[in-house]
Steps between C-alpha positions, in 0.01 A plus 500: 500500500657830396537748773365848409708801595372865530707739311741675731519884453743559789782616274321752279310831557135547397439637151545872488742514796878474543780507749702818508871458552787733607508779237125473441437552875742792502332652193148474655621641829686781321195605294271478810743721690520764223119521454431497877741792547318692220166440663601582853678821394172605340307454821360148459498260790561124474235241578465132452178293464455126563593254219166322566175692498129417492370452142240773566781762476572389145156404362499535129236774521755710698833400354428399137721197561336183391457251784685230307805721499524501879669243723219393747488306821287482807563578866419276804143633489447415130510860383640569157843663495734611223869572474522878437454558122512881520632750751259791450195321633644380826638854557155636443378245762770619741430869445128447569561325826832566680562838332144625470559789748829608352499850348488511126678475271667170598825419324593128503750287325557128504746231388352152508420196278181443304375173363301437190434178309572624148329240293729405216772715657633642167824574677338670801578411856238388751700654785613854469670739732307824476570840644291813457316790657142600589392853557167482672262788575617740239345579162557726205798585276751582778457151650518333151819686423650417836459128444594487130812703564585264780482221255720690258760565772488138603571365157764764432700398798517152359523519121541805270303358202159455651178630346175614657170449328184684614136450421163514658295213625158672435586570133452136404209449739314802350537358152432141597168598653386599155547153355199270482696198647491297819736562791688194403554634148613836638757318711625310192524828311692657793742208515575518127559872516740453800696229316472697171362199324364670195373184325295376801361855564393543145327165487272614779442859377435388138171341614370826648332800338789717391434810717754770598549312830579177333740690272692666785518185713648320189771758487575517879803268493658731243417825682852500651761778484527870568250780539371451145337181619258714699427715192425192298267361773316822524400481138372137539224544749260761656416332830536772768617254776768350266615850393534609859740216575710606201517852624635384828751273341624803302526704816712227671715441196581872475598518869713192481671633187680748731699197626681496153418136450488555120376192320511303824160656587223339290122522476331158464122514471510122473618477863214304635624283794291217630464634853145632508568733785690757294270805452708779342856555395698182438872451420756234432880486504730303259869441484704352217564133565162420657203416274248564769430827670720525816265763647121531494293762685201728493230675694232289686260742663217253557691206644486597859122530488490126511684513837261759643755782490431707184827669402673596176832321448773447242806269494721272299691176536842404361610148411825484692600162355472630141694820576767305682544265206548785263755677728690176576522419127633844429758482773336775702503309824814539709681170543470343849820518692647156570701442819882569450612297793427150624575456866588148622571381846747252634350245743404666826489858343155478344352790708808718445458444123130607520604809702766580238235483222268728701779760538552492117131584456522788749799628294277480191709213360305207360607180653358146538559251777619163391301198610756249374685254716836534334707782358537320168121484463470866579767589243332293230171675570666850500656433161164367355307802621757760407608628851810713498634381831473223751563605857576220758429583862693295751765565759619747240312659212643433162365558142540333167436692171263294289 
């Protein structure tokens, strides 16, 4: 009788995850440190939320994240839990409870992992280190500029060749309301615009009456560029709500132009992210070497209504992993300093060797204490790891140049 064995997954990581080693850890920590310093210097205060939250915080109606894209589990009482797929919603929960009496505006930043089950993956990770800011309790152009310029400063501290794209969440929504289609079809249309899939978008729109709204939605993926994009869009529709969003994008674009970003500042009227809570200005950040946006943000004035604390808000999140990979590949991450000295003890002098290594550290010299039994083993290890010197601590202290 053949014995059946269960497949053993003990030596691999789950799909969409990976171990980070040495330089990768240093790169992530470096990027997180750079961004955290930018945020704290601009008055934002760090917070962390639990990795595991109740599903109610992320219900699809609130988050726009399909339930099948969340990692789910239950607690000891059988309640549905999820691993945090987004940072903005739990921060909204936090603000509406623990910070509900704090004077507005509230400036927060975070650096934590988010988890999403990206079906099919397409190169995306299911586990991402994300950092970002939330400005809660402030509305209007001043607040929008404060957050967008924080995003610009954050990216500029890491890479010089980023670009910022701005759009307006309500522009697409105003046009889509004019289409005689179901909510499911509108979501399909939104997805094809976001992915700039002209063929799939046209296959849906070709079956509809060819109104001005169908015409402009067909062109949305191509409405991308400088200020002339807005002029073109003005000539394509006469809906007052849609035109008002264009006027605001023009105002923000003109203000941001004072940052001398040149062609790194782009208008993208096809910027229609999946998160349903965005309600006004939206923006994304890209860097050369990363196919996906490394930064996504926007205004979400209605989100905190769902947590019984109506407040305007705007924020963004940065994919630290993606930004760290780009910087590491370019050689923009300082190399980690390897210990120069290996300290080995003769028998009976183990504690003295540890003290010697500690004194090196206090003198800002990188040293490592040997755990080998013999001097020969320590010397072999020192040569293999590239140490410059082996110090032997005994009745006398002597050194060997490796």
